[in-house]
All heavy atoms as an XYZ file, in Angstrom:
650
protein
N      81.915     97.194    127.328
C      82.485     96.782    126.066
C      83.762     97.579    125.807
O      83.824     98.768    126.027
C      81.463     96.997    124.962
C      81.970     96.612    123.599
S      80.696     96.808    122.355
C      80.728     95.178    121.708
N      84.770     96.916    125.316
C      86.059     97.534    125.045
C      86.041     98.155    123.649
O      86.001     97.464    122.649
C      87.158     96.480    125.155
C      88.533     97.071    125.023
O      88.696     98.281    124.961
N      89.519     96.224    124.976
N      86.076     99.473    123.588
C      86.098    100.192    122.310
C      87.542    100.469    121.930
O      88.250    101.189    122.627
C      85.328    101.511    122.430
C      83.857    101.323    122.685
C      83.124    100.753    121.481
O      83.514    101.050    120.339
O      82.167    100.007    121.698
N      87.991     99.880    120.822
C      89.347    100.093    120.330
C      89.265    100.801    118.990
O      88.474    100.444    118.130
C      90.071     98.761    120.175
C      90.278     98.054    121.480
C      90.809     96.655    121.368
N      91.638     96.372    120.217
C      91.997     95.157    119.876
N      91.630     94.122    120.569
N      92.753     94.961    118.806
N      90.101    101.808    118.812
C      90.142    102.550    117.558
C      90.940    101.766    116.530
O      91.997    101.232    116.836
C      90.787    103.926    117.765
O      90.054    104.619    118.768
C      90.776    104.730    116.488
N      90.404    101.700    115.324
C      91.108    101.002    114.248
C      90.835    101.689    112.926
O      89.910    102.486    112.798
C      90.692     99.527    114.175
C      89.235     99.292    113.847
C      88.796     99.213    112.528
C      88.287     99.153    114.849
C      87.471     99.000    112.216
C      86.961     98.937    114.554
C      86.554     98.855    113.240
O      85.231     98.655    112.947
N      91.662    101.351    111.954
C      91.483    101.805    110.572
C      91.111    100.596    109.740
O      91.654     99.507    109.934
C      92.761    102.451    110.044
C      93.127    103.705    110.790
C      94.031    103.662    111.847
C      92.553    104.912    110.460
C      94.345    104.805    112.556
C      92.866    106.064    111.152
C      93.764    106.000    112.201
O      94.076    107.137    112.900
N      90.188    100.785    108.815
C      89.682     99.693    108.003
C      90.119     99.884    106.568
O      90.112    101.000    106.053
C      88.153     99.668    108.081
C      87.518     98.560    107.291
C      87.448     97.278    107.807
C      87.007     98.786    106.024
C      86.872     96.248    107.089
C      86.427     97.771    105.293
C      86.360     96.503    105.836
O      85.803     95.478    105.123
N      90.527     98.800    105.929
C      90.925     98.875    104.537
C      90.688     97.565    103.824
O      90.490     96.520    104.457
N      90.704     97.613    102.512
C      90.519     96.432    101.682
C      91.667     96.343    100.695
O      92.021     97.330    100.060
C      89.185     96.514    100.906
O      88.124     96.676    101.842
C      88.956     95.250    100.101
N      92.249     95.150    100.595
C      93.311     94.908     99.633
C      92.907     93.794     98.690
O      92.259     92.837     99.102
N      93.278     93.918     97.428
C      92.912     92.906     96.441
C      94.128     92.529     95.608
O      94.951     93.380     95.281
C      91.827     93.424     95.517
C      90.512     93.651     96.198
C      89.459     94.122     95.190
N      88.172     94.253     95.819
C      87.714     95.364     96.373
N      88.465     96.443     96.369
N      86.529     95.397     96.920
N      94.205     91.246     95.263
C      95.201     90.766     94.305
C      94.604     89.558     93.613
O      94.178     88.610     94.273
C      96.505     90.389     94.987
C      97.547     89.929     93.963
C      98.896     89.704     94.598
N      99.893     89.475     93.586
C     100.175     88.283     93.066
N      99.518     87.219     93.478
N     101.097     88.159     92.150
N      94.581     89.604     92.293
C      93.962     88.563     91.474
C      92.545     88.321     91.975
O      91.709     89.213     91.897
C      94.802     87.299     91.468
C      96.154     87.458     90.817
C      96.871     86.135     90.739
C      98.189     86.282     90.030
N      98.859     84.998     89.902
N      92.232     87.140     92.494
C      90.870     86.866     92.966
C      90.766     86.893     94.482
O      89.719     86.563     95.039
C      90.385     85.497     92.457
O      91.278     84.489     92.924
C      90.310     85.482     90.939
N      91.832     87.290     95.172
C      91.822     87.343     96.638
C      91.391     88.724     97.119
O      91.756     89.741     96.532
C      93.211     87.043     97.200
O      93.594     85.735     96.901
N      90.636     88.737     98.211
C      90.190     89.977     98.830
C      90.502     89.895    100.317
O      90.124     88.932    100.990
C      88.673     90.199     98.631
C      88.218     91.468     99.326
C      88.325     90.235     97.159
N      91.212     90.901    100.830
C      91.552     90.978    102.248
C      90.835     92.175    102.860
O      91.009     93.304    102.415
C      93.058     91.118    102.428
N      90.020     91.922    103.869
C      89.365     92.984    104.638
C      90.127     93.102    105.949
O      90.181     92.157    106.723
C      87.900     92.650    104.877
C      87.120     92.625    103.559
C      85.734     92.094    103.732
N      85.854     90.662    104.024
C      84.902     89.919    104.561
N      83.755     90.454    104.873
N      85.091     88.646    104.793
N      90.724     94.272    106.175
C      91.721     94.427    107.230
C      91.314     95.512    108.217
O      90.847     96.574    107.823
C      93.098     94.783    106.606
C      94.146     94.954    107.679
C      93.507     93.731    105.606
N      91.538     95.222    109.495
C      91.427     96.224    110.561
C      92.818     96.402    111.147
O      93.439     95.447    111.594
C      90.456     95.772    111.647
C      89.034     95.767    111.175
C      88.107     95.394    112.285
N      86.748     95.384    111.780
C      85.707     95.084    112.503
N      85.849     94.743    113.768
N      84.506     95.106    111.978
N      93.293     97.635    111.150
C      94.627     97.983    111.630
C      94.475     98.731    112.951
O      93.930     99.833    112.989
C      95.331     98.858    110.591
C      96.753     99.267    110.853
C      97.677     98.063    110.708
C      97.161    100.354    109.884
N      94.938     98.113    114.036
C      94.837     98.707    115.367
C      96.148     99.388    115.726
O      97.229     98.876    115.419
C      94.519     97.628    116.410
C      93.156     97.015    116.240
C      92.998     95.867    115.477
C      92.048     97.581    116.822
C      91.751     95.298    115.307
C      90.792     97.011    116.661
C      90.648     95.877    115.901
N      96.074    100.532    116.388
C      97.251    101.327    116.743
C      97.853    100.845    118.064
O      97.944    101.590    119.036
C      96.859    102.803    116.866
C      96.261    103.397    115.620
S      97.445    103.526    114.308
C      98.417    104.875    114.902
N      98.283     99.589    118.094
C      98.900     99.006    119.279
C      99.769     97.834    118.837
O      99.526     97.235    117.800
C      97.823     98.518    120.249
C      96.911     97.485    119.641
C      95.670     97.211    120.461
O      95.207     98.131    121.171
O      95.168     96.091    120.386
N     100.765     97.523    119.620
C     101.622     96.386    119.318
C     100.839     95.112    119.587
O     100.232     94.959    120.638
C     102.883     96.431    120.182
C     103.855     95.348    119.809
O     103.698     94.666    118.805
N     104.874     95.193    120.616
N     100.824     94.225    118.632
C     100.100     92.981    118.807
C     100.297     92.053    117.634
O     101.057     92.341    116.700
N      99.585     90.939    117.639
C      99.766     89.928    116.593
C      99.037     90.280    115.303
O      98.206     91.189    115.260
C      99.153     88.679    117.221
C      98.054     89.228    118.084
C      98.616     90.516    118.648
N      99.348     89.531    114.264
C      98.625     89.609    113.003
C      97.751     88.364    112.942
O      98.257     87.243    112.898
C      99.581     89.669    111.808
C     100.418     90.940    111.888
C      98.803     89.616    110.495
C     101.464     91.063    110.811
N      96.443     88.568    112.988
C      95.475     87.480    112.987
C      94.783     87.463    111.627
O      94.215     88.467    111.202
C      94.427     87.652    114.110
C      95.121     87.809    115.471
C      93.434     86.510    114.105
C      95.898     86.597    115.912
N      94.828     86.318    110.956
C      94.212     86.168    109.639
C      93.237     85.005    109.704
O      93.634     83.882    110.039
C      95.278     85.907    108.553
C      94.625     85.745    107.197
C      96.300     87.028    108.524
N      91.985     85.277    109.391
C      90.930     84.255    109.441
C      90.924     83.523    110.782
O      90.856     82.300    110.852
C      91.078     83.264    108.291
C      90.858     83.915    106.950
O      90.281     84.990    106.853
N      91.324     83.280    105.897
N      91.035     84.308    111.863
C      91.006     83.819    113.243
C      92.160     82.905    113.618
O      92.071     82.141    114.567
C      89.680     83.122    113.539
C      88.489     84.034    113.416
C      87.234     83.354    113.820
N      86.121     84.271    113.681
C      84.895     83.945    113.940
N      84.598     82.728    114.330
N      83.936     84.835    113.787
N      93.262     82.983    112.874
C      94.466     82.204    113.162
C      95.669     83.131    113.125
O      95.658     84.132    112.410
C      94.670     81.104    112.117
C      93.570     80.096    112.043
C      93.859     79.102    110.943
C      92.687     78.166    110.758
N      92.890     77.267    109.604
N      96.732     82.805    113.855
C      97.953     83.605    113.720
C      98.484     83.540    112.291
O      98.340     82.524    111.610
C      98.931     82.937    114.687
C      98.078     82.166    115.629
C      96.848     81.779    114.874
N      99.097     84.625    111.843
C      99.603     84.701    110.477
C     100.530     83.529    110.159
O     100.515     82.999    109.055
C     100.353     86.017    110.269
C     101.026     86.129    108.924
S     102.080     87.564    108.720
C     103.404     87.215    109.837
N     101.339     83.105    111.116
C     102.313     82.041    110.890
C     101.640     80.711    110.549
O     102.224     79.879    109.866
C     103.210     81.868    112.120
C     104.107     83.060    112.391
C     103.403     84.212    113.103
O     102.273     84.015    113.627
O     103.979     85.307    113.134
N     100.419     80.494    111.039
C      99.699     79.254    110.729
C      99.180     79.243    109.295
O      99.210     78.214    108.624
C      98.522     79.047    111.688
C      98.973     78.734    113.102
O     100.188     78.503    113.312
O      98.115     78.720    114.002
N      98.707     80.375    108.809
C      98.156     80.452    107.456
C      99.251     80.580    106.407
O      99.185     79.947    105.354
C      97.185     81.627    107.346
C      96.390     81.732    106.057
C      95.491     80.509    105.885
C      95.551     82.981    106.056
N     100.253     81.414    106.693
C     101.365     81.623    105.765
C     102.606     80.960    106.367
O     103.415     81.600    107.026
C     101.612     83.119    105.540
C     100.398     83.858    105.033
C      99.809     84.860    105.776
C      99.847     83.536    103.811
C      98.701     85.541    105.318
C      98.725     84.208    103.332
C      98.159     85.206    104.088
N     102.757     79.678    106.127
C     103.799     78.880    106.770
C     105.207     79.182    106.303
O     106.156     79.059    107.070
N     105.392     79.562    105.065
C     106.726     79.836    104.545
C     107.152     81.257    104.885
O     106.344     82.185    104.877
C     106.776     79.645    103.037
C     106.675     78.225    102.590
C     106.467     77.122    103.375
C     106.759     77.756    101.257
N     106.430     75.997    102.602
C     106.610     76.355    101.286
C     106.948     78.376    100.042
C     106.647     75.573    100.151
C     106.987     77.588     98.914
C     106.849     76.208     98.968
N     108.441     81.423    105.151
C     108.963     82.757    105.475
C     108.786     83.738    104.325
O     108.601     84.932    104.549
C     110.442     82.668    105.858
C     110.631     82.016    107.202
O     109.755     82.040    108.048
N     111.792     81.412    107.403
N     108.830     83.246    103.095
C     108.642     84.108    101.931
C     107.258     84.748    101.954
O     107.109     85.938    101.671
C     108.815     83.312    100.632
O     110.088     82.680    100.661
C     108.709     84.208     99.415
N     106.246     83.970    102.301
C     104.883     84.489    102.364
C     104.744     85.488    103.512
O     104.067     86.509    103.376
C     103.883     83.367    102.532
C     103.856     82.396    101.403
C     104.265     82.605    100.117
C     103.411     81.037    101.447
N     104.096     81.466     99.368
C     103.566     80.483    100.158
C     102.898     80.237    102.450
C     103.229     79.182     99.855
C     102.549     78.939    102.147
C     102.718     78.417    100.855
N     105.388     85.213    104.639
C     105.340     86.143    105.769
C     106.066     87.442    105.425
O     105.636     88.523    105.832
C     105.949     85.490    107.003
C     105.142     84.314    107.510
C     105.821     83.566    108.633
O     106.697     84.104    109.307
N     105.432     82.323    108.846
N     107.158     87.343    104.656
C     107.885     88.543    104.231
C     107.024     89.426    103.333
O     107.103     90.654    103.403
C     109.174     88.172    103.505
C     110.211     87.563    104.433
O     110.068     87.718    105.663
O     111.152     86.924    103.915
N     106.203     88.802    102.482
C     105.297     89.567    101.619
C     104.339     90.392    102.472
O     104.106     91.576    102.216
C     104.512     88.630    100.676
C     105.445     88.027     99.633
C     103.353     89.367    100.004
C     104.805     86.935     98.796
N     103.800     89.773    103.516
C     102.844     90.463    104.392
C     103.528     91.585    105.168
O     102.959     92.668    105.343
C     102.188     89.448    105.369
C     101.345     90.157    106.403
C     101.361     88.435    104.597
N     104.764     91.372    105.611
C     105.452     92.344    106.452
C     106.155     93.449    105.664
O     106.655     94.410    106.246
C     106.476     91.625    107.335
C     105.862     90.563    108.235
S     104.501     91.177    109.244
C     105.394     92.156    110.420
N     106.189     93.352    104.345
C     106.899     94.307    103.498
C     106.505     95.766    103.733
O     107.385     96.632    103.831
C     106.702     93.931    102.033
C     107.575     94.663    101.071
C     107.418     94.118     99.664
O     107.282     92.897     99.490
O     107.427     94.940     98.741
N     105.208     96.111    103.845
C     104.857     97.518    104.081
C     105.388     98.060    105.401
O     105.759     99.226    105.493
C     103.326     97.526    104.074
C     102.942     96.301    103.340
C     104.006     95.299    103.610
N     105.450     97.219    106.434
C     105.973     97.666    107.731
C     107.478     97.894    107.663
O     107.991     98.817    108.289
C     105.630     96.657    108.826
C     104.154     96.488    109.026
C     103.535     95.287    108.755
C     103.375     97.545    109.466
C     102.181     95.131    108.925
C     102.012     97.405    109.643
C     101.408     96.194    109.367
N     108.183     97.056    106.909
C     109.621     97.259    106.732
C     109.901     98.532    105.937
O     110.825     99.274    106.254
C     110.253     96.058    106.019
C     110.290     94.832    106.894
O     110.383     94.927    108.105
N     110.202     93.661    106.283
N     109.104     98.790    104.925
C     109.317     99.961    104.069
C     109.045    101.270    104.812
O     109.682    102.285    104.544
C     108.430     99.878    102.831
N     108.098    101.257    105.736
C     107.723    102.476    106.454
C     108.314    102.559    107.854
O     108.011    103.497    108.591
C     106.189    102.594    106.555
O     105.675    101.437    107.233
C     105.561    102.718    105.181
N     109.136    101.586    108.224
C     109.787    101.539    109.530
C     108.769    101.606    110.680
O     108.934    102.347    111.647
C     110.817    102.666    109.659
C     111.804    102.417    110.783
O     112.088    101.234    111.079
O     112.284    103.402    111.370
N     107.692    100.822    110.556
C     106.653    100.773    111.594
C     106.473     99.358    112.144
O     105.399     99.019    112.641
C     105.314    101.283    111.033
O     104.977    100.519    109.873
C     105.369    102.755    110.702
N     107.509     98.549    112.073
C     107.441     97.179    112.559
C     107.144     97.173    114.060
O     107.789     97.863    114.836
C     108.764     96.457    112.288
C     108.734     94.985    112.603
S     107.710     94.049    111.480
C     108.699     94.104    110.020
N     106.142     96.411    114.470
C     105.803     96.276    115.882
C     104.938     97.382    116.448
O     104.728     97.441    117.650
N     104.422     98.266    115.615
C     103.600     99.368    116.109
C     102.108     99.135    115.909
O     101.297     99.911    116.388
C     104.011    100.676    115.435
C     105.419    101.101    115.792
C     105.765    102.419    115.174
C     107.192    102.809    115.552
N     107.582    104.090    114.960
N     101.737     98.070    115.188
C     100.339     97.816    114.872
C      99.977     96.356    115.144
O     100.837     95.483    115.113
C     100.055     98.105    113.392
C     100.315     99.519    112.986
C     101.482     99.867    112.326
C      99.397    100.508    113.268
C     101.733    101.166    111.947
C      99.630    101.814    112.888
C     100.797    102.150    112.228
N      98.706     96.121    115.361
C      98.173     94.765    115.330
C      97.113     94.737    114.237
O      96.481     95.752    113.931
C      97.582     94.354    116.680
O      96.433     95.088    116.978
N      96.936     93.564    113.641
C      96.056     93.435    112.484
C      95.098     92.274    112.693
O      95.501     91.204    113.149
C      96.883     93.198    111.203
C      97.753     94.409    110.910
C      95.991     92.885    110.022
C      98.717     94.206    109.775
N      93.854     92.506    112.318
C      92.855     91.440    112.235
C      92.326     91.483    110.806
O      91.822     92.518    110.358
C      91.711     91.641    113.244
C      90.657     90.572    113.075
C      92.249     91.644    114.667
N      92.470     90.365    110.081
C      92.092     90.346    108.666
C      91.258     89.121    108.348
O      91.420     88.061    108.964
C      93.342     90.347    107.790
N      90.371     89.300    107.390
C      89.603     88.193    106.819
C      89.924     88.163    105.337
O      89.748     89.161    104.637
C      88.110     88.395    107.030
C      87.696     88.305    108.479
C      86.208     88.472    108.643
C      85.840     88.432    110.106
N      84.408     88.624    110.315
N      90.415     87.025    104.867
C      90.826     86.904    103.473
C      90.040     85.780    102.829
O      89.848     84.720    103.426
C      92.329     86.606    103.350
C      93.139     87.682    104.069
C      92.740     86.538    101.892
C      94.622     87.431    104.052
N      89.584     86.021    101.605
C      88.859     84.987    100.870
C      89.344     84.965     99.428
O      89.844     85.958     98.908
C      87.357     85.250    100.920
O      87.056     86.492    100.324
N      89.190     83.807     98.799
C      89.510     83.642     97.389
C      90.985     83.448     97.118
O      91.838     83.757     97.934
N      91.275     82.888     95.952
C      92.643     82.743     95.483
C      93.462     81.723     96.239
O      92.963     80.978     97.071
N      94.756     81.716     95.950
C      95.691     80.832     96.613
C      96.454     81.554     97.706
O      96.205     82.725     97.987
N      97.401     80.868     98.297
C      98.120     81.417     99.443
C      98.947     82.638     99.062
O      98.935     83.645     99.773
C      99.031     80.323    100.066
C      99.814     80.894    101.221
C      98.194     79.153    100.526
N      99.647     82.585     97.943
C     100.475     83.726     97.525
C      99.597     84.928     97.185
O      99.913     86.073     97.548
C     101.369     83.346     96.327
C     102.152     84.545     95.846
C     102.310     82.220     96.709
N      98.488     84.686     96.530
C      97.563     85.767     96.198
C      96.963     86.365     97.454
O      96.782     87.582     97.558
C      96.459     85.231     95.285
O      95.536     86.237     94.968
N      96.662     85.549     98.450
C      96.126     86.042     99.708
C      97.156     86.891    100.443
O      96.815     87.940    101.018
C      95.642     84.891    100.581
C      94.391     84.238    100.057
C      93.907     83.119    100.946
O      94.550     82.740    101.921
N      92.746     82.574    100.617
N      98.415     86.462    100.432
C      99.480     87.253    101.062
C      99.625     88.609    100.365
O      99.797     89.643    101.007
C     100.801     86.493    101.033
N      99.527     88.616     99.041
C      99.606     89.862     98.285
C      98.432     90.782     98.573
O      98.587     91.995     98.660
N      97.238     90.212     98.722
C      96.057     91.021     99.039
C      96.199     91.645    100.421
O      95.846     92.809    100.623
C      94.796     90.164     98.962
N      96.741     90.907    101.365
C      96.952     91.435    102.709
C      98.017     92.533    102.692
O      97.904     93.527    103.393
C      97.345     90.312    103.667
C      97.518     90.675    105.132
C      96.259     91.348    105.683
C      97.853     89.437    105.940
N      99.033     92.369    101.873
C     100.074     93.390    101.737
C      99.486     94.709    101.216
O      99.843     95.777    101.666
C     101.165     92.924    100.794
C     102.196     94.003    100.504
C     103.284     93.554     99.583
N     102.723     93.089     98.318
C     103.423     92.508     97.371
N     104.695     92.269     97.541
N     102.857     92.132     96.251
N      98.563     94.636    100.266
C      97.964     95.850     99.687
C      97.091     96.542    100.706
O      96.957     97.724    100.723
C      97.136     95.510     98.455
C      97.980     95.114     97.295
N      97.443     94.834     96.069
C      99.304     94.931     97.148
C      98.392     94.502     95.229
N      99.540     94.553     95.857
């Protein structure tokens, strides 16, 4: 079995809850078993998700696996950002 180290966190916005695993490797952002681009189709929504990486200058250093429930698309993007 492949043991990968990750950090676990929870983000909330309005009625959305994002349960996130942050892996210390370059890779994709997977949300509800789909690539982020499929769930958040507009660039504005993708920018909301990527905002913390831009602010901390860590773009491309992490991969993310997240499960998000509740709320609408913008609220889900905000929960993932938190």
